[in-house]
C-alpha positions in Angstrom: 188.5 253.7 126.6 189.1 254.5 130.2 192.4 256.4 129.4 190.6 258.3 126.6 187.8 259.4 128.9 190.2 260.3 131.7 192.4 262.3 129.2 189.3 264.1 127.9 188.3 265.1 131.4 191.3 267.4 131.6 190.1 269.2 128.5 186.3 269.0 128.3 184.5 266.9 130.8 181.2 267.3 128.9 182.9 265.7 125.8 184.3 263.0 128.0 180.8 262.3 129.4 179.4 262.2 125.9 182.2 259.7 124.7 181.5 257.5 127.7 177.8 257.4 127.2 178.0 256.7 123.5 180.6 254.0 124.0 178.6 252.4 126.8 175.3 252.5 124.9 177.0 251.0 121.8 178.5 248.2 123.8 175.6 247.7 126.2 175.8 244.3 127.9 173.8 242.4 130.4 177.0 241.0 132.0 177.4 242.5 135.5 181.2 243.0 135.0 180.8 244.9 131.7 177.8 246.8 133.0 179.9 247.9 136.1 182.8 248.9 133.8 180.4 251.0 131.6 178.9 252.6 134.7 182.4 253.5 136.0 183.2 254.9 132.6 180.2 257.2 132.7 180.8 258.2 136.3 184.4 259.3 135.8 183.6 262.6 133.9 180.9 263.4 136.5 183.3 262.9 139.4 186.0 264.7 137.6 183.7 267.7 137.0 183.1 267.8 140.8 186.7 267.4 141.7 187.8 270.1 139.2 185.1 272.6 140.2 184.8 272.0 143.9 188.2 270.7 145.0 191.0 271.9 142.7 189.5 275.2 141.5 186.8 276.1 144.0 187.1 279.9 143.6 187.3 280.0 139.8 185.1 282.5 138.1 183.3 281.9 134.8 183.0 284.8 132.4 180.3 283.3 130.3 176.9 282.0 131.2 176.3 278.2 131.4 173.8 278.4 128.6 175.0 280.2 125.5 171.9 279.6 123.3 170.9 283.3 123.1 174.4 284.3 121.9 174.6 281.4 119.5 171.2 282.1 117.9 172.3 285.7 117.2 175.6 284.7 115.7 175.4 283.5 112.0 178.7 281.6 112.3 177.4 279.8 115.3 174.7 278.3 113.0 177.0 277.6 110.1 179.5 275.4 111.9 177.1 273.0 113.5 175.2 272.6 110.3 178.4 272.0 108.3 179.7 269.3 110.7 176.4 267.5 110.8 175.9 267.6 107.0 179.4 266.4 106.2 178.8 262.7 106.9 175.5 262.9 104.9 177.6 263.0 101.7 178.8 259.5 102.5 175.6 257.8 103.9 176.2 254.7 101.9 179.6 254.2 103.7 177.9 254.8 107.0 175.4 252.1 106.3 178.2 249.6 105.4 180.0 250.0 108.7 178.1 248.6 111.8 179.7 251.1 114.3 178.9 254.2 112.2 175.4 252.9 111.3 174.6 252.5 115.0 176.2 255.7 116.3 176.2 258.5 113.7 172.8 259.9 114.9 174.5 260.7 118.2 176.0 263.7 116.5 172.7 265.5 116.9 172.7 265.6 120.7 176.5 266.3 120.7 176.0 269.3 118.4 173.0 270.4 120.3 174.9 270.2 123.6 177.7 272.4 122.2 175.2 274.8 120.7 173.4 275.2 124.0 176.3 275.2 126.4 179.3 276.4 124.4 180.3 279.1 122.0 179.2 277.4 118.9 181.3 279.5 116.6 184.4 277.9 118.1 185.4 275.1 115.7 187.4 273.3 118.3 184.2 272.2 120.0 183.6 270.0 116.9 187.0 268.3 116.8 185.6 265.2 118.4 183.2 264.9 115.5 186.0 265.3 113.0 187.9 262.5 114.6 184.7 260.4 114.5 183.7 261.1 110.9 187.2 261.2 109.3 187.2 257.4 108.6 183.8 257.6 107.0 184.8 260.7 105.0 188.1 259.0 103.9 186.3 255.9 102.8 183.7 257.9 100.9 186.4 260.1 99.2 188.4 257.0 98.4 185.4 255.3 96.8 184.7 258.3 94.7 188.3 258.3 93.5 188.4 254.6 92.8 185.1 254.9 90.9 186.5 257.5 88.5 189.7 255.5 88.0 188.0 252.5 86.5 
């Protein structure tokens, strides 16, 4: 998980932070060692954001605002993509309930989609790729169960 979060930091530090927080909350423990590891996991993207913006690229300019909500509300595609990616797993709710990990974590897509809607250009499908990687196993199991049901 540390390598995944560190790798994500070079692409999207906000997604890395989200991954670290969800993983840490899902595996929350009272053991001091695990709690320390989870704390470090969450701090990595925050530190990486600081290092990238203040040390490595201190003079970089941003051509978009930090909050993109006004632009996203005015763009119909910016509304379609988040709704599509949130609705997709709802077709397979039964499979979500059967899997402990998905049952405990699938509602975290709401703040993830909200974060991308507020701080990103929501019409860019690439922002939702982490969701696709997350829901693909549920989608596959659901599609497979539909196929197997019609075969009998």
